VOGU-3710 file (C-alpha; in Angstrom, 3 decimals, decimal comma):
1> xxxxxxxxxx> 37,555/6,221/-106,072  37,054/5,525/-102,323  40,426/6,189/-100,280  40,394/5,537/-96,232  42,806/5,650/-93,355  43,045/4,320/-89,914  42,297/6,587/-87,002  44,110/5,704/-84,002  43,643/9,301/-81,659  40,416/9,402/-79,782
11> xxxxxxxxxx> 40,728/13,233/-80,207  39,792/13,024/-83,867  36,301/11,565/-81,904  35,880/14,924/-79,976  36,698/17,013/-82,850  33,582/15,729/-84,739  31,300/15,470/-81,668  31,132/11,492/-81,069  31,283/10,898/-77,600  32,533/7,499/-75,349
21> xxxxxxxxxx> 31,653/4,972/-75,798  31,499/5,800/-79,260  34,393/6,537/-81,521  35,812/7,273/-84,882  37,543/4,279/-86,301  37,941/5,061/-89,992  37,564/8,067/-92,293  36,728/7,486/-95,976  36,178/9,550/-98,847  34,233/9,584/-102,317
31> xxxxxxxxxx> 36,028/12,411/-104,407  33,511/11,634/-107,077  30,781/12,267/-105,089  32,694/14,530/-102,677  31,676/12,993/-99,473  33,266/12,260/-96,238  32,333/9,148/-94,414  33,038/8,865/-90,672  32,774/4,992/-89,486  31,957/5,111/-85,837
41> xxxxxxxxxx> 31,524/1,952/-83,806  30,863/1,245/-79,864  33,668/0,146/-77,890  31,760/-0,935/-75,030  28,174/-2,731/-75,213  27,918/-3,670/-71,897  26,184/-0,376/-70,727  23,308/-0,304/-73,871  20,167/0,345/-72,236  16,507/0,537/-73,484
51> xxxxxxxxxx> 15,737/3,980/-75,178  12,063/3,867/-73,233  12,744/2,564/-69,762  16,477/3,069/-69,365  17,079/-0,683/-68,291  20,445/-2,074/-69,446  19,649/-4,960/-71,737  21,326/-7,493/-73,958  22,149/-6,908/-77,796  19,629/-8,285/-80,389
61> xxxxxxxxxx> 21,197/-7,195/-83,416  22,718/-3,995/-85,588  21,470/-2,022/-88,191  23,769/0,031/-90,427  22,431/3,803/-90,372  23,838/7,140/-91,992  23,676/10,825/-90,505  24,452/13,981/-92,395  27,039/15,900/-90,605  28,736/19,384/-90,726
71> xxxxxxxxxx> 30,423/19,639/-94,002  34,257/19,241/-93,955  35,464/22,039/-96,519  33,536/21,401/-99,503  33,016/17,861/-99,077  29,478/16,658/-97,581  30,438/14,710/-94,108  28,174/11,503/-93,248  28,385/9,322/-89,803  28,135/5,919/-90,679
81> xxxxxxxxxx> 27,806/3,158/-87,831  25,904/0,315/-86,896  23,365/0,969/-84,608  22,119/-1,690/-81,558  18,932/-3,055/-81,033  18,149/-4,393/-77,499  15,979/-6,758/-76,409  13,975/-5,308/-73,460  11,983/-7,621/-71,170  9,573/-4,735/-70,397
91> xxxxxxxxxx> 9,274/-2,414/-73,656  10,394/-5,809/-76,472  12,942/-4,922/-78,989  13,857/-1,365/-79,411  16,676/0,702/-80,877  19,122/2,429/-78,533  19,834/6,146/-78,479  23,051/7,533/-80,183  25,172/10,733/-78,272  25,070/12,670/-81,794
101> xxxxxxxxxx> 21,613/12,520/-82,975  17,964/12,455/-81,714  16,175/9,366/-82,125  14,690/8,761/-85,928  16,694/12,103/-86,875  19,051/11,561/-90,119  21,209/14,457/-89,247  23,560/15,102/-86,136  22,878/17,455/-83,451  25,954/19,701/-84,653
111> xxxxxxxxxx> 23,953/19,753/-88,524  20,858/20,354/-86,725  21,918/23,301/-84,589  23,559/25,051/-87,871  20,055/24,344/-89,413  18,387/26,162/-86,601  20,564/29,041/-86,863  19,901/29,423/-90,824  16,018/29,037/-89,938  16,097/31,937/-87,644
121> xxxxxxxxxx> 17,957/34,079/-89,938  16,534/32,966/-93,128  12,738/32,455/-91,864  11,696/29,918/-94,592  12,291/26,060/-94,738  12,805/26,139/-98,360  15,468/28,468/-98,296  17,598/26,621/-95,570  16,865/23,370/-97,482  18,145/24,861/-100,903
131> xxxxxxxxxx> 21,426/26,143/-98,740  22,212/23,125/-97,011  21,573/20,939/-100,065  19,189/18,797/-98,364  14,906/17,922/-98,529  12,511/20,183/-97,377  11,204/17,556/-95,122  14,415/17,124/-93,325  14,390/20,735/-92,418  10,734/20,627/-91,743
141> xxxxxxxxxx> 11,774/17,812/-89,000  14,353/19,792/-87,560  12,162/22,713/-86,941  9,331/20,267/-85,518  11,650/18,831/-83,205  13,389/22,236/-81,889  9,730/23,011/-81,212  9,179/20,174/-79,235  12,327/20,443/-77,426  11,514/23,727/-76,402
151> xxxxxxxxxx> 8,134/23,341/-75,084  9,344/20,394/-73,062  11,673/22,475/-71,633  9,864/25,505/-70,900  8,287/25,952/-67,243  4,267/26,366/-67,184  4,487/29,344/-65,047  1,860/32,402/-65,896  3,548/35,746/-65,967  1,799/38,638/-64,001
161> xxxxxxxxxx> 0,944/40,523/-67,228  -0,583/38,723/-70,339  -1,834/39,760/-73,837  -4,438/37,999/-75,909  -4,954/38,748/-79,563  -6,490/37,058/-82,601  -4,079/36,487/-85,734  -5,273/35,659/-89,030  -4,696/32,109/-90,074  -6,065/32,182/-93,785
171> xxxxxxxxxx> -8,711/34,037/-95,968  -12,327/34,202/-94,489  -13,096/34,002/-90,557  -9,781/31,815/-90,119  -7,902/32,750/-86,998  -5,952/31,675/-84,342  -5,459/32,755/-80,616  -2,469/34,177/-79,382  -1,534/34,217/-75,318  1,915/36,336/-75,002
181> xxxxxxxxxx> 4,187/37,588/-72,018  3,405/41,298/-72,045  6,983/41,965/-70,275  8,987/39,954/-72,762  7,207/39,671/-75,990  7,074/36,089/-76,343  4,353/33,783/-77,228  3,063/31,443/-74,678  0,300/29,765/-76,298  -1,329/29,168/-79,516
191> xxxxxxxxxx> -4,882/28,151/-79,655  -7,164/27,202/-82,895  -10,091/29,564/-83,608  -10,790/32,673/-81,379  -13,953/31,264/-79,656  -14,493/31,168/-75,714  -13,328/27,589/-75,715  -10,090/28,494/-77,241  -9,276/30,735/-74,453  -10,956/28,911/-71,804
201> xxxxxxxxxx> -8,916/25,292/-72,196  -5,717/27,263/-71,924  -6,633/28,902/-68,583  -7,919/25,512/-67,188  -4,214/24,134/-67,481  -3,375/26,315/-64,522  -4,373/26,002/-60,732  -6,892/28,688/-59,481  -4,622/30,113/-57,166  -1,905/30,817/-60,086
211> xxxxxxxxxx> -4,736/32,460/-62,270  -5,274/34,468/-59,305  -1,867/35,890/-59,449  -2,345/37,514/-62,950  -2,575/41,107/-62,487  -3,627/42,468/-66,010  -4,945/40,780/-69,261  -4,620/43,145/-72,243  -6,994/42,423/-75,088  -9,571/43,960/-77,749
221> xxxxxxxxxx> -13,178/43,820/-77,073  -14,131/40,580/-78,474  -16,696/38,921/-76,024  -15,432/35,601/-76,448  -11,932/36,421/-74,821  -13,873/38,755/-72,049  -16,269/36,093/-71,289  -13,362/33,345/-70,882  -11,246/35,735/-68,561  -14,104/36,637/-66,381
231> xxxxxxxxxx> -15,103/32,786/-65,784  -11,474/31,460/-65,373  -9,616/34,417/-63,635  -10,314/35,447/-60,324  -11,137/39,081/-59,855  -10,931/39,550/-63,872  -13,141/42,502/-63,790  -10,587/44,626/-62,329  -7,780/42,975/-64,519  -9,142/43,147/-68,293
241> xxxxxxxxxx> -7,632/46,107/-70,204  -9,116/47,177/-73,248  -5,825/48,884/-74,538  -5,548/52,599/-76,325  -4,464/51,106/-79,735  -8,039/49,143/-79,951  -10,018/52,287/-78,700  -8,558/54,885/-80,422  -8,573/52,807/-83,669  -12,065/52,521/-82,913
251> xxxxxxxxxx> -12,893/56,448/-82,478  -10,753/57,206/-85,234  -12,695/54,709/-87,590  -15,560/56,908/-86,148  -14,034/60,312/-87,224  -13,308/58,515/-90,901  -17,236/57,607/-91,084  -18,222/61,369/-90,693  -16,049/62,516/-93,010  -16,841/60,090/-95,726
261> xxxxxxxxxx> -20,265/61,161/-95,051  -19,834/64,734/-95,046  -17,589/64,416/-98,412  -20,143/62,929/-100,366  -22,732/65,515/-99,587  -20,011/68,285/-100,103  -19,339/66,598/-103,738  -23,119/67,080/-104,385  -22,975/70,841/-104,021  -19,925/71,040/-105,960
271> xxxxxxxxxx> -17,169/71,354/-103,044  -14,093/69,424/-102,617  -13,163/70,993/-98,783  -12,666/67,501/-97,833  -10,861/66,062/-100,976  -7,669/64,347/-100,157  -7,773/65,017/-96,332  -8,420/61,759/-94,790  -4,967/61,651/-93,148  -4,900/64,987/-91,883
281> xxxxxxxxxx> -8,003/63,581/-89,299  -6,433/60,529/-88,571  -2,663/60,960/-88,263  -1,162/62,212/-85,090  -0,745/65,930/-85,052  3,063/65,450/-84,206  3,519/63,556/-87,119  2,119/65,648/-89,766  4,398/67,330/-92,106  4,437/71,441/-92,005
291> xxxxxxxxxx> 2,087/72,073/-94,865  -0,429/69,445/-93,719  -0,539/70,976/-90,165  -1,457/74,329/-91,571  -4,220/72,760/-93,921  -5,217/70,826/-90,589  -5,447/74,432/-88,769  -7,813/75,945/-91,250  -10,217/72,977/-91,739  -10,416/72,551/-87,751
301> xxxxxxxxxx> -11,570/76,144/-87,680  -14,434/75,613/-90,274  -17,896/74,578/-89,337  -17,456/70,842/-90,803  -19,047/68,145/-89,112  -15,732/65,987/-89,449  -13,748/69,156/-87,582  -16,035/68,514/-84,558  -15,475/64,600/-84,445  -12,039/65,425/-84,745
311> xxxxxxxxxx> -12,154/67,497/-81,894  -13,892/64,426/-79,888  -11,607/62,545/-81,043  -8,376/64,644/-79,912  -9,940/64,740/-76,431  -10,054/61,340/-75,915  -6,190/60,901/-76,446  -5,554/63,022/-73,627  -7,285/60,791/-71,069  -4,709/57,969/-71,011
321> xxxxxxxxxx> -2,496/59,833/-68,560  -4,509/59,436/-65,583  -3,203/57,606/-62,387  -6,398/57,883/-60,281  -9,222/55,311/-61,345  -11,151/58,022/-59,804  -10,099/60,699/-61,852  -9,640/58,849/-65,050  -13,730/57,984/-64,452  -14,565/61,451/-64,120
331> xxxxxxxxxx> -12,522/62,390/-67,740  -13,972/59,857/-69,680  -17,546/60,596/-68,364  -16,967/64,021/-69,648  -15,915/62,748/-73,041  -18,923/60,298/-73,004  -21,349/63,283/-72,535  -19,945/65,134/-75,568  -19,646/62,319/-77,648  -23,165/61,272/-77,007
341> xxxxxxxxxx> -24,675/64,850/-77,546  -22,774/65,509/-80,570  -25,274/64,791/-83,359  -22,696/62,799/-84,963  -24,053/59,627/-85,481  -20,610/57,500/-85,739  -19,316/59,062/-82,992  -22,477/58,287/-80,958  -22,005/54,907/-81,722  -18,428/54,941/-80,617
351> xxxxxxxxxx> -19,283/56,353/-77,377  -21,919/53,681/-76,841  -19,331/51,195/-77,397  -16,730/52,963/-75,024  -19,372/53,131/-72,305  -20,217/49,760/-72,469  -16,384/48,744/-71,969  -15,442/51,615/-69,887  -14,585/49,692/-66,975  -11,667/47,821/-69,033
361> xxxxxxxxxx> -10,269/51,191/-70,334  -9,935/52,543/-66,619  -8,281/49,165/-65,969  -5,985/49,992/-68,691  -5,159/53,626/-67,520  -4,415/52,388/-63,915  -2,716/49,264/-64,486  -0,826/50,405/-67,890  -1,953/47,740/-69,425  -1,281/47,709/-73,263
371> xxxxxxxxxx> -1,449/45,129/-76,296  1,590/46,877/-77,632  3,560/43,940/-77,323  0,692/41,580/-78,966  0,787/43,587/-82,077  4,354/43,624/-82,196  4,101/39,791/-82,304  1,209/39,956/-84,917  3,519/42,449/-87,284  6,402/39,667/-86,724
381> xxxxxxxxxx> 3,985/36,863/-87,351  2,870/38,544/-90,705  6,790/38,695/-91,677  7,251/34,905/-91,156  3,977/34,477/-93,019  5,080/36,453/-96,086  8,458/35,073/-96,130  6,782/31,547/-96,131  4,189/32,342/-98,698  1,731/31,145/-96,589
391> xxxxxxxxxx> 0,926/27,851/-94,329  -0,971/24,859/-95,428  -2,384/24,246/-91,964  -2,743/25,910/-88,505  -0,380/23,160/-87,256  2,362/24,410/-89,262  1,584/28,190/-88,659  1,746/27,522/-84,834  4,851/25,760/-85,211  6,675/28,656/-86,789
401> xxxxxxxxxx> 5,236/30,943/-84,699  6,550/29,226/-81,894  10,001/28,522/-83,463  10,633/32,116/-84,176  8,694/33,955/-81,498  8,263/31,678/-78,328  11,689/32,615/-76,687  12,298/28,655/-76,779  15,634/26,842/-75,939  15,651/25,067/-79,506
411> xxxxxxxxxx> 19,104/23,706/-79,597  19,704/20,114/-78,912  21,496/18,847/-75,918  25,167/20,111/-75,209  25,216/21,773/-78,500  25,656/25,906/-77,899  23,844/28,382/-80,157  26,045/29,449/-82,977  24,874/32,552/-84,517  22,733/35,930/-83,275
421> xxx> 19,272/35,619/-84,803  17,827/38,554/-86,148  14,226/39,494/-84,727
//
């Protein structure tokens, strides 16, 4: 059974977010379906204009449409109205815009804002669609529109410090390139692949003078990113930073190779000196438990080759606190001298890599460049991927990254953020 009542006051239109010249003329309820219908009409058709060019045009016809709105108690609420099509001399026949919804959307701005809040909290489209009782494509469309709005509103300006990092987009050598703001930790750009062209295309969006204002570019030692930055950014040889995280990871990996090689040799002799000691050598001394600290103290006093490799690694840990470029260079030269003379092949190989990229390491020390914010973004991207159980393609992955980590203004015009998102 459907019941209705006439509404005379315009206040009810304001309550439901319906703006002039549109107003609610009637509210009906279907108690069997548990749905409420807000019947809306336009009170002044003289100002209707073409949605494409903005020119006032005569009405061509009217078509009935329905939009999902915020629930009224336990009842689903829908906005029902006849939408005008106008005949524009330039654009032809087109549908006019309505103040409560985006073009082609079948939900209101208020409902869209609620869905955005839930997406920020719940992370996945499927969970929000189940919670709100709408289909998956509806929530996916809301996310895509929110990202498009946010990117259109964002000013295309370059921060003075940026990070470049690759993120796995699937199995195998399948990556996307993430460019982020080092100061705010927000994603600026997502490019498909991790080639030189991927980063170069992004750089080419900006004028040469604006690229020259970049102070530091933090990245790993991937050649494609290095060559692209050197070609596109003025003075990049003094701005590219190979941050501490990647360098220490590479040196620690060399220590672990020495340990594994020596452990195999000792096992053949029936000795288990290095058994179960992997993280003794790789973990920061301050983070070791008291028992492991004592065990490490005994091991480092031995004649093990791993102890020598560990000492070389520990020396490199103390070379990141310099202020002067000259003294930083001298410190790393001493380290390179030891690493190249240590007769440990993995450490010598690490030393050669450090020597080739020493200019970027010195830049990172002097400019205090770090890929820490980028690694944080990488971790949060993994969280989004795990919650969503993966993505069908890179485009959907990029949309999710922009939505959660882009720092974008996602909400429809005139709608305020309702909740504090968890990030």
